[in-house]
N, C-alpha and C positions, 0 to 999 in steps of 0.2 A: 392115747394123747400125744405122743412122743410127735405121731405127723402134726398136729395142730402149736407145738413148741416147734421142731421144723421152722414151720411156716412164720409163726412169732418173729424167729433167728432173722430169716430171710428179706422178711418186713423193716427190724429194722438194717441187717445191715446193707440194706437201699437207702434206707432213709439216712444213714451215717456216710455212705456217699454220694447222696445228692447233696447231703448237706458241705458235705465236703469240694465237691464240686463249685458248689454256688459259692462256696466262700472264694474260691480260686479265679474264677468269674469275674467275681463284683473288685476283688483287688486288684487284676489285670484292668478293669477299669477302672480305677482310682488311679493305676499309674496310667494308661492309659493319656485321664484326664489331664492328670499333671503335665502328661507331655506335650498335650494342648492348647494349654493355659500356658505354658512356659512357650510354645511357640508367638500367642496371641502377645505375651509381654515379650517378644524378641529376646529373645535369653539364648545363650549360646548352648552348645550343648552340651556340656559338660554341666553347665549350671543348671541346664533344663533338667537331666537323669537326677539330680539333686532334689530338685524341686519336685519332680515326679516322686520321688522316694515319700517327704513331708503329705504329699497330700493322701500315700494311702496311709502310713502313720496317725494323721487325721482324721480316720475311719475308725478307730480304735478308740476316740473318747468319747461314746455312746452310741446308742443302736441306731440303727438307721442311717439315714444318706445325708441330714440335715446336717452332722457336725462338718463332713468334708464340704458339702454348699457355703455353708459360713465361711469356710477358710477361702474356697476358694472366689468364692463374691467378694469378701474382704479385701484380698488379694489385688483384681480390678480394678478396687474402686482404691487403694491404695499407692496403684500406677497412672489412677488418672483414665480411667479403659470401662466404657461405656457395657453393663453386661447385667442383667434382670436375672432375676432367677427359673424365671420360666425357662428361657433363653439356653442357662445353664441348664438346669433340668432336663431339655430337650437334644443338646449336646450328651447329658450324662447316657439315657437312652440308648442313643446312636454307638456311644462308644460301648457302652452293656451286651448290645446285638454280636459287636466287631470282637471284646472278649470272648465271647461263646464261642464264637467260631474260631477265634483261634484255639482256647482250650480242646474243642472239641477235635479240630487240627492235630494236635500235638497228639491227642488221647488214639489220633486211626491207627 
């Protein structure tokens, strides 16, 4: 029975690591999204970093990406800039890939 228990613990540990990695990648993606949006808004670097933090924190409002999408779309609209949900989600996918590469490089 201990072989089964060891295997179960191994799977649990892998799942935990995978979830932690996904959290880190998603948080990095949100930071990159905030920096990208800040650039679109023409914000100076010090404001861009603060805005990126706001985007990261927005992700804690509810599960999934909808809270981040709502925040960033509202900020585009507030500034009178064109951005639709499809375009924003496409950028989020691109940045998710970039965030994954960055996290992977840090872990190597």
